[in-house]
N, C-alpha and C positions, 0 to 999 in steps of 0.2 A: 763261453767266454770269448770275446773278440780278441784279435791280435794285439790291440793296444792296451790290454789289461782290463778293459771295461766289460761289463756283461749286461744283457738285456733281461728284464723281468716284466712279465705280463701284469698290467694294471687290472686288478679285480674290480671292475666297475659294476655298480648296481644296474641291473637290466630294467628297462622301462616296462612297466606293467600299468595299463590304464586303471585309474581308480574309478569309483562310482561317480565322481564329479567330472570325469573327463568328458569333454564334448568333442565329438568327431567333426571334422570339416570335410569329410569325404562322403559323397553321395553314392550309394550303391556299393557294389562289390569292389574291393580293392585287392588285387592279387599280391601275394607276398613276393618280393623280388630277391634275387640271389645277392650275396655279399658283393661289394664292389671293392676291388683290390686298389690299394693306395701305395703301400710300401715305400714310405719316405719319412724323413725327419719333419717335424712340425715346422721348423724354421725354413726348411727348403720349400715347403708348400706355400710359404708366404712370398717367395721370390717370383717376380714377373707374372703375377696373377695366376700362379700355379703351373706355369709353363715348364718349370724345372722338374716336375715329377714324371715318372714313366707313364706313357700313354695319355699325356695331358689333353690331347685333342680328341680322344675317344668320346663319343656321344653316349655316355653310360645311362643317362636318364631320358633318352629320346622316346622310349616306349612307356615311360611312367604315366599312369592315368591321372596325374595331378600336376599342378603348376607350382605348388608350394610344398616343400618338405619341412619337417620339423626335426631339429637336431636336439637330442636329449644328452645333456652333459652332467656328469657326476664325477666325484673323486673320492677314493676311499678315505675314511676318517673324518670327513667334513659333513656331519649330519645336517641336513637342511640346506646344504649348498648344492642344489640341483636346479637345472634350467632346461626349459623346453622352448627352443627358439625357432621361429619360422624363417625359412630362406626361400626367396623367390627364385625358382630355377631359371626363369627367363629374364632375369635382370639384364638390361641392355638389348633385349629382343633377340639374343642369340640362343641357339640350341644349347642346352646345358652340357658342357664338356666336363670330363673328369677334373681337369685343371681348374676350371672356373668355380666348380662346386667345392672342391677341396680347399681352394684358396679362401673362399668365404668361411668355410668351417674352421680353417686354421686361425683366421682373425678372431672369430667368436671364441675359440678355444683359449687363445691368449687372454682375452678379456675375462673369460670365465676363471682362469687360473688366478688372475689378479684379484678378482672378487673373492676368491677363497682365502687368499693370504691372511687378511686380518681376522678371519673367523677362528673360532676355537676348534682345535684338533682333538679328536678322541685320544686319550693317553696310550691306548694300545696300537695306534696307527702312526707313531712317530716317523717311521721310515717313509711315509707318504707326504711328509710336510712340504708344502709349497712355500718357498722363500727365496730371496735373492741369493743366499749362500746355501740353499737346499735345492730341491727339485724346481725346475723352471722349464720354460718352453724349449730350451736347448737339449733337455733330457728326453723329450717325448718323441716317440717313433710311431707314426700312424701305420697300422697294418691294413685295415680295411673298414669300410662302412657296412654296418649290419642293419637290415630292415627288421625292426622289432615289432611294429604294429602299424598297419595301414601306411600312412606317410611319415611315420616316426622312424628315425634312423639314429644309430649310435656309432661313435668311432671306437673300434677295437684298437687299443694301443698298448705299447710297452714303454718302459722307461729304460734309459741307458745310463748306467752309473759305473 
């Protein structure tokens, strides 16, 4: 429990596993990369193109053997509300910094949460309801990015309630 009476709880996200229909856009061997630390609130990741997060200028994808990564987004209780979204690491011709990549992911995450709102929530997942007066972007804490398959990454995150 935090000093303000709130607590953090890990979001049990479904892990990306390629299906038989998945088409890879990576040619040759793609090494698995270590998790990339974020440690910030989603809303803070949106500020100043991600400059507000710790280590924002670190070139965390400089050694990645690809120019596009795919972010897999999912939320507990919303069956069928999954997205695999490509992100150009070199948008603006800059080397991909932690801040620039996390800022792009934060914007996509907010749009993803908005797309889940009107969908039907499984009855056993009420505590994960995304709503204006329920969970929203202000409750999400990004822990780190996890490389789950080739150039597919997921955000490991918590909610603060």
